[in-house]
C-alpha positions as CSV (number, residue, x, y, z in Angstrom):
1,M,-77.3,5.1,19.0
2,Y,-77.2,3.3,22.3
3,K,-80.0,0.9,23.3
4,I,-81.1,0.9,27.0
5,E,-83.4,-1.8,28.3
6,I,-85.0,-1.6,31.7
7,T,-86.8,-4.8,33.0
8,L,-89.1,-4.9,36.0
9,F,-90.6,-7.9,37.7
10,I,-93.7,-7.1,39.8
11,K,-96.2,-9.3,41.5
12,E,-99.4,-7.3,41.2
13,K,-102.1,-7.5,43.8
14,M,-104.5,-8.6,41.1
15,N,-104.6,-9.0,37.3
16,S,-107.0,-6.6,35.6
17,L,-107.0,-4.6,32.5
18,D,-107.5,-1.4,34.5
19,G,-104.4,-2.4,36.6
20,I,-102.3,-3.0,33.5
21,L,-103.4,0.4,32.1
22,K,-102.5,2.2,35.3
23,R,-99.1,0.5,35.5
24,L,-98.3,1.4,31.9
25,H,-99.4,4.9,32.7
26,Q,-97.0,5.1,35.6
27,L,-94.1,4.0,33.3
28,V,-95.1,6.5,30.6
29,Q,-95.2,9.3,33.2
30,L,-91.7,8.4,34.4
31,Y,-90.4,8.2,30.8
32,T,-91.9,11.7,30.1
33,E,-90.3,13.2,33.2
34,E,-86.9,12.2,31.9
35,N,-87.3,12.3,28.1
36,G,-90.2,14.6,27.3
37,S,-93.7,14.1,26.2
38,A,-94.7,11.5,23.6
39,D,-97.8,9.8,22.2
40,W,-98.0,6.0,22.9
41,F,-99.7,3.5,20.6
42,L,-100.5,-0.1,20.7
43,T,-99.0,-2.2,17.9
44,G,-100.9,-2.9,14.7
45,K,-100.7,-4.7,11.4
46,N,-98.5,-2.0,10.1
47,K,-97.4,1.5,11.2
48,E,-100.5,3.2,9.7
49,D,-102.8,0.8,11.6
50,A,-100.9,1.2,14.8
51,M,-101.2,5.0,14.6
52,T,-105.0,4.6,15.0
53,K,-104.5,2.9,18.4
54,L,-103.4,5.8,20.6
55,I,-103.7,5.0,24.3
56,F,-101.6,7.7,25.9
57,H,-101.5,11.3,24.6
58,G,-98.6,12.7,26.4
59,N,-99.2,12.0,30.1
60,D,-103.0,11.4,29.6
61,I,-104.9,8.2,29.1
62,T,-107.1,8.5,26.0
63,S,-110.8,7.9,26.1
64,D,-110.4,4.9,23.8
65,A,-107.5,3.3,25.8
66,M,-109.5,0.7,27.7
67,Q,-111.5,-0.4,24.6
68,L,-108.3,-0.7,22.6
69,L,-106.5,-2.6,25.2
70,T,-109.4,-5.0,25.7
71,K,-109.5,-5.7,22.0
72,K,-105.7,-6.2,21.9
73,L,-105.8,-8.8,24.7
74,P,-108.5,-11.4,23.7
75,D,-106.9,-14.1,25.8
76,F,-107.0,-12.1,29.0
77,P,-106.3,-12.9,31.9
78,L,-103.2,-14.0,30.0
79,A,-101.7,-10.7,28.8
80,G,-98.9,-9.6,26.8
81,T,-98.3,-6.8,24.2
82,R,-96.3,-3.7,23.5
83,I,-96.8,0.0,23.3
84,W,-94.5,2.3,21.3
85,S,-93.9,6.1,21.2
86,G,-93.9,6.6,17.5
87,N,-90.2,6.0,17.2
88,D,-88.1,3.0,18.3
89,D,-88.9,3.5,22.1
90,S,-91.3,1.0,23.5
91,I,-92.8,-0.6,26.7
92,E,-93.7,-4.2,26.5
93,F,-95.3,-6.5,29.2
94,E,-96.4,-10.0,29.8
95,N,-97.7,-12.0,32.7
96,Y,-98.0,-15.7,33.7
97,I,-94.4,-15.7,35.0
98,Q,-93.8,-19.0,36.8
99,S,-97.4,-20.0,36.1
100,D,-98.9,-17.1,38.0
101,I,-101.1,-14.5,36.2
102,T,-100.3,-11.9,38.8
103,C,-96.6,-12.0,38.1
104,F,-95.7,-9.4,35.5
105,Q,-92.6,-8.5,33.5
106,Y,-92.4,-5.0,32.0
107,R,-89.6,-3.9,29.7
108,M,-88.9,-0.4,28.6
109,V,-86.6,0.1,25.6
110,H,-85.1,3.6,25.0
111,Y,-82.6,4.7,22.5
112,V,-80.1,7.6,23.2
113,E,-77.7,9.3,20.9
114,N,-74.6,9.3,23.1
115,E,-73.3,8.0,26.4
116,Q,-73.9,11.3,28.2
117,N,-77.6,11.2,27.4
118,G,-77.7,7.5,28.4
119,L,-76.1,8.1,31.7
120,S,-78.4,11.1,32.5
121,F,-81.6,9.1,31.6
122,T,-80.7,6.0,33.5
123,S,-79.3,7.6,36.6
124,K,-82.6,9.5,37.1
125,I,-85.2,7.1,36.0
126,A,-83.7,4.1,37.8
127,L,-84.2,5.5,41.3
128,K,-87.6,6.9,40.4
129,I,-88.8,3.5,39.2
130,I,-87.6,1.9,42.4
131,D,-89.2,4.5,44.6
132,K,-92.5,5.0,42.8
133,I,-93.3,1.6,41.4
134,E,-91.5,-0.6,44.0
135,P,-90.7,-3.5,41.8
136,H,-89.6,-6.9,43.2
137,I,-86.6,-6.8,40.8
138,F,-85.3,-4.1,38.5
139,Q,-82.6,-4.9,35.9
140,L,-81.0,-2.5,33.5
141,E,-78.7,-3.3,30.6
142,T,-77.5,-1.7,27.4
143,N,-76.7,-2.7,23.8
144,G,-78.0,-6.2,23.9
145,Y,-75.9,-7.5,26.9
146,S,-78.2,-10.5,27.5
147,L,-79.4,-10.7,23.9
148,H,-75.8,-11.6,22.9
149,E,-75.6,-14.0,25.9
150,S,-72.8,-12.0,27.6
151,Q,-73.9,-13.0,31.1
152,V,-72.1,-15.7,33.0
153,F,-75.1,-17.8,34.0
154,P,-77.7,-18.5,31.2
155,D,-80.2,-19.9,33.7
156,R,-80.1,-16.7,35.9
157,L,-81.1,-13.1,35.4
158,P,-78.3,-11.0,34.0
159,V,-76.9,-8.0,35.9
160,G,-75.8,-5.8,33.0
161,W,-75.5,-2.3,34.3
162,M,-77.8,-2.4,37.3
163,F,-79.6,-5.0,39.4
164,Y,-82.1,-4.2,42.2
165,I,-84.0,-6.6,44.4
166,D,-86.4,-5.7,47.2
167,K,-84.3,-7.4,49.9
168,S,-81.9,-5.8,52.3
169,Y,-78.4,-7.4,52.8
170,D,-75.7,-6.8,55.4
171,E,-73.0,-4.7,53.7
172,K,-70.4,-6.2,56.0
173,M,-71.2,-9.7,54.8
174,I,-71.0,-8.7,51.1
175,N,-67.7,-7.1,50.2
176,L,-68.9,-4.9,47.4
177,P,-68.5,-1.4,48.8
178,K,-68.4,0.5,45.5
179,Q,-71.2,-1.5,43.8
180,M,-73.7,-2.2,46.6
181,H,-76.2,0.5,47.6
182,S,-78.9,0.2,50.3
183,I,-82.2,1.7,49.2
184,K,-84.3,3.2,51.9
185,R,-87.8,4.5,52.2
186,E,-88.7,6.8,55.1
187,G,-85.4,5.8,56.7
188,Q,-86.0,2.1,56.5
189,P,-84.1,-0.3,54.1
190,V,-86.4,-1.7,51.5
191,G,-84.0,-3.1,49.0
192,T,-80.5,-3.2,47.5
193,L,-79.2,-1.8,44.2
194,F,-76.0,-3.3,42.7
195,V,-74.3,-1.1,40.0
196,T,-71.6,-2.6,37.8
197,K,-69.9,0.8,37.2
198,R,-70.7,4.5,37.9
199,D,-70.0,5.6,34.3
200,F,-71.9,4.6,31.2
201,F,-72.1,0.8,30.8
202,D,-71.8,-0.5,27.3
203,G,-73.1,-4.1,27.1
204,S,-71.2,-4.7,23.9
205,N,-67.8,-3.6,25.3
206,K,-65.5,-6.5,26.5
207,V,-64.2,-4.5,29.5
208,D,-67.7,-3.6,30.7
209,I,-68.9,-7.2,30.1
210,T,-66.1,-8.5,32.3
211,L,-67.1,-6.1,35.1
212,S,-70.7,-7.2,34.9
213,N,-69.6,-10.9,34.8
214,D,-67.5,-10.4,38.0
215,L,-70.6,-8.8,39.8
216,E,-72.8,-11.7,38.6
217,I,-70.4,-14.2,40.1
218,A,-70.2,-12.3,43.4
219,L,-74.0,-12.1,43.6
220,V,-74.5,-15.8,42.9
221,A,-71.9,-16.6,45.6
222,H,-74.1,-14.8,48.0
223,D,-77.3,-16.4,46.7
224,I,-78.7,-13.0,45.5
225,L,-79.0,-13.4,41.7
226,P,-82.1,-15.6,41.1
227,T,-82.7,-18.2,38.4
228,Y,-85.5,-17.6,35.9
229,K,-87.4,-20.3,37.6
230,K,-87.2,-18.6,41.0
231,I,-87.7,-14.9,40.2
232,F,-90.6,-14.5,42.7
């Protein structure tokens, strides 16, 4: 099995339980489009308890979802928890990034059986997330790349397989023709996607780690890869 982790950093217009539920719903819908329908539950004391906390039935928000989410987040407006799809796949979130309750981090974890499935899933969902959710930063890694501290700069976001930021850069100034991709919306540049390699990226493979490290060094040289303290 291969582990794929997709992390989004988003500055929401406001922090509300309804907004959180809608954002999670968006992510569930994108997951469903690429991986098929699943039920999503909040976590509980054990698996049996969690199975009573259904908040998404396929692509639909359940009638109990808001009540369950409200109970799950007693310290709101500080928010953070996880939903899971009945297997090992999950979507977790937290706010209060850089002391701002409207700054959110969402992380989707998805397991695939082989590299071909992993390549198919990521290549499709990555662009859809950028287009439909419009995150400030999108970062994708596999097999515990940052968990095992494989990145070059411990104080900066890792690149892993893919790194997107909602800023446009001059391609002539950054000499990364095979790894740099301008993202446009209605013909206008809205951000830049950097991809370590076109084929499947294995975050536990030494060759792939070196490729990502080289890209991280290049992005830092051009002041693109932010520190954890300056994400937003």
